[in-house]
C-alpha positions, -999 to 999 in steps of 0.1 A, spaced: 668 356 96 695 346 114 727 338 96 743 305 101 776 302 122 805 299 103 822 263 108 853 264 132 882 255 116 890 223 126 913 198 110 890 167 121 860 177 106 847 160 79 816 162 58 787 142 72 798 145 108 783 166 131 798 202 144 785 223 170 766 257 162 770 287 188 739 305 178 714 278 188 737 257 209 731 223 193 752 201 171 744 202 134 752 178 105 764 195 70 734 197 43 709 186 71 687 207 94 670 204 123 635 218 135 647 237 164 674 254 142 645 263 120 626 279 146 652 296 158 661 311 127 627 328 121 639 353 150 658 384 137 683 383 162 700 361 193 679 378 221 646 365 206 658 331 215 647 332 248 611 330 232 615 296 224 600 267 244 633 255 265 613 222 268 617 213 232 626 177 231 654 170 206 645 154 175 672 129 166 657 120 133 670 140 106 652 166 82 660 167 47 661 207 36 640 201 2 611 185 24 611 212 49 607 238 26 578 220 4 558 214 37 566 253 47 556 266 14 525 244 15 514 255 49 518 290 38 498 286 4 472 268 27 467 299 43 469 324 17 441 302 -1 420 299 32 423 342 34 415 342 -2 384 324 0 373 347 31 380 376 10 359 360 -23 334 354 3 333 389 18 332 404 -22 304 380 -30 284 394 -4 298 427 0 271 448 19 278 481 -4 258 462 -29 231 463 -2 225 426 -8 196 410 11 205 393 40 191 364 36 200 360 1 237 364 16 228 336 43 215 312 15 247 320 -6 270 310 24 250 278 29 253 268 -6 296 274 -4 290 253 30 276 226 15 303 223 -12 333 229 13 319 200 29 320 174 -3 348 149 5 382 162 -10 373 199 -8 399 219 4 402 256 9 425 259 -27 398 237 -44 368 256 -29 386 289 -37 387 275 -76 353 264 -77 338 296 -65 361 319 -90 346 298 -118 311 300 -107 304 267 -92 295 277 -60 264 255 -52 259 215 -54 235 221 -85 260 240 -101 288 210 -101 259 184 -103 242 197 -138 273 211 -151 294 187 -180 328 177 -163 347 191 -190 334 227 -181 342 221 -150 379 214 -156 382 239 -182 367 266 -158 384 257 -129 414 242 -134 407 209 -118 419 173 -122 395 146 -141 396 125 -112 389 153 -87 358 168 -110 344 131 -110 346 122 -75 332 162 -70 298 154 -96 294 122 -80 290 135 -44 269 164 -53 246 141 -71 239 118 -44 236 146 -16 210 160 -40 195 126 -48 195 134 -85 177 102 -105 148 90 -115 114 99 -102 81 95 -108 57 114 -131 37 123 -100 65 140 -86 71 161 -115 36 171 -116 37 186 -80 70 201 -93 51 217 -120 18 232 -99 41 252 -80 62 269 -113 60 307 -108 49 331 -138 58 366 -144 31 386 -164 35 400 -196 13 432 -188 -15 414 -211 -37 391 -200 -44 376 -235 -8 370 -239 -5 356 -205 -37 328 -210 -16 321 -245 18 313 -224 -5 290 -198 -4 317 -172 27 342 -179 64 336 -187 71 305 -167 102 300 -141 128 270 -152 127 278 -190 141 295 -218 113 316 -239 123 325 -273 106 361 -286 112 362 -322 98 383 -352 108 412 -374 117 451 -362 93 471 -347 72 439 -334 76 446 -296 107 422 -287 125 448 -270 92 462 -255 82 431 -239 117 426 -224 114 459 -208 82 453 -194 93 417 -180 120 438 -161 96 457 -147 69 431 -140 92 405 -120 95 431 -95 63 432 -86 49 408 -60 37 373 -64 0 382 -64 6 411 -88 21 387 -112 57 392 -103 82 368 -84 97 398 -60 131 394 -77 156 416 -98 165 412 -133 197 409 -153 195 426 -184 218 416 -216 219 440 -241 238 428 -275 223 456 -299 222 487 -279 189 491 -274 179 493 -239 164 525 -227 160 533 -190 136 559 -199 114 533 -216 116 514 -176 105 546 -160 74 552 -182 68 514 -172 75 515 -140 51 548 -135 24 529 -154 25 504 -126 25 528 -98 62 518 -89 91 537 -79 111 544 -110 144 546 -90 143 513 -71 128 496 -101 159 511 -119 182 500 -88 171 464 -95 179 458 -131 215 444 -132 227 458 -171 255 443 -191 264 454 -226 276 426 -245 301 440 -273 308 410 -291 296 372 -290 325 360 -266 318 390 -245 282 377 -244 288 343 -239 312 352 -209 286 380 -194 262 345 -189 291 326 -172 294 353 -151 260 352 -141 261 325 -125 280 342 -94 249 368 -95 218 351 -91 219 343 -56 234 374 -44 213 398 -61 183 376 -62 178 375 -100 147 358 -112 150 369 -148 176 368 -174 168 388 -205 192 382 -237 185 409 -265 192 397 -288 206 360 -291 219 357 -322 229 394 -337 264 389 -329 267 355 -342 257 367 -373 277 399 -378 310 377 -366 309 345 -384 304 350 -422 303 325 -450 294 288 -452 328 283 -438 321 292 -404 284 280 -402 292 246 -385 315 264 -360 292 292 -353 260 265 -351 284 247 -323 290 280 -304 254 293 -302 245 255 -293 272 257 -263 255 289 -252 224 281 -252 227 250 -232 247 275 -208 211 294 -200 193 258 -198 219 249 -173 209 280 -154 177 275 -154 183 239 -139 205 251 -111 177 276 -103 142 262 -104 127 297 -100 148 315 -125 132 326 -163 153 334 -190 139 352 -220 155 359 -251 149 377 -285 157 363 -318 158 378 -352 144 369 -385 154 360 -423 135 355 -451 138 325 -473 144 333 -512 127 301 -521 92 306 -507 69 321 -531 39 313 -511 30 319 -474 52 336 -449 92 339 -464 103 346 -428 119 324 -403 136 326 -369 174 328 -375 198 302 -360 182 270 -373 172 242 -359 201 246 -331 181 276 -316 145 262 -320 158 229 -303 171 249 -274 144 269 -267 120 257 -246 89 278 -256 93 300 -290 68 332 -295 65 344 -332 55 383 -330 41 403 -359 27 439 -366 -9 444 -366 -33 473 -369 -20 506 -352 -1 496 -317 -16 459 -319 12 430 -321 2 396 -326 18 370 -306 18 332 -316 25 302 -298 44 282 -326 65 257 -301 60 247 -266 61 216 -251 27 217 -233 8 246 -248 -12 245 -285 -8 274 -312 -26 300 -302 -29 336 -315 -28 365 -289 -34 402 -295 -17 427 -273 -9 465 -274 23 485 -267 13 518 -256 29 550 -236 27 528 -202 39 493 -213 25 463 -226 -14 459 -223 -44 444 -238 
């Protein structure tokens, strides 16, 4: 930066009166700055002065130093934010991850749609992307409070974004006929057992949270492994041609089992393993965080299935005593709604969770076992399946709650090649 020229000693000089600057050859006023002098000061030495446009007209208006600096910083911040957003997009679409080009273009389209919302500049867009709100659906379906907390945006800005997103998506009332047309086109993932698929209405459906609960050794984790393989099948064979996201909270995920199941279906086990994104949750907070981060992976990695095995294990071990019960249940409730929200945002996504059971000591007749988590988990799950042991390799699945299915039992087997009739 060029050093300011010292004012020559002049007995007639008074504060506020102009004085002559030898560097930019213009009159200056003490405490004020002209745009021409600010541009001149950008050069390292006086020799670069010739690079300035000699035809720049003088502006007789004075500019306050503080205003000039604020404008300069804002301009610099906007440029940095723009670069940061571009870098974020490059990270999201990193070619090293072997992202499907069609998926990458789809993600770009979603982000461009958000960018076109009124009031969304580069800085706002960057905050939304970092917080996982990279589509109109994710903004429209998320409560304002959550968007504010995770993105740092203001209340009025958030309300405006949600309203604009809903208007563009035409979210509102629709006829039951429209809902039926949507339901007819819902995709399903086969479990490997035709009898179990029939009891589920054709398989594990997308757009829903399906809960499998039961004692140990009833096949919960086995079904989760099988679904991670089957989701990669073609639609004609009962899959969705997509990838799986597996969140393991109990340390029971085994790639060896995936290999056995893949080979049982004559699939390339290396490709199958590569298409399963694995995350190990070490505590309840980490588990919640992984689900929030999953929103950024669904479009990018073509995720069609999310598995949480198990849902409540960490919560039962960390929230001990009746004094923590209310807090635990509310946290689980919020966690379940994060999963339900993903189903609303991505209609071709299926979410499957496993749950533990607990025994009621006051039950003397009948089955004393019930799913852990109480009514919060019961209300949060769309479909609930109770698993129990049968003879030998046989397991019995009972549909205990579904909005469109009757209660029914299905018998399936767990073999070396996976789930079968």
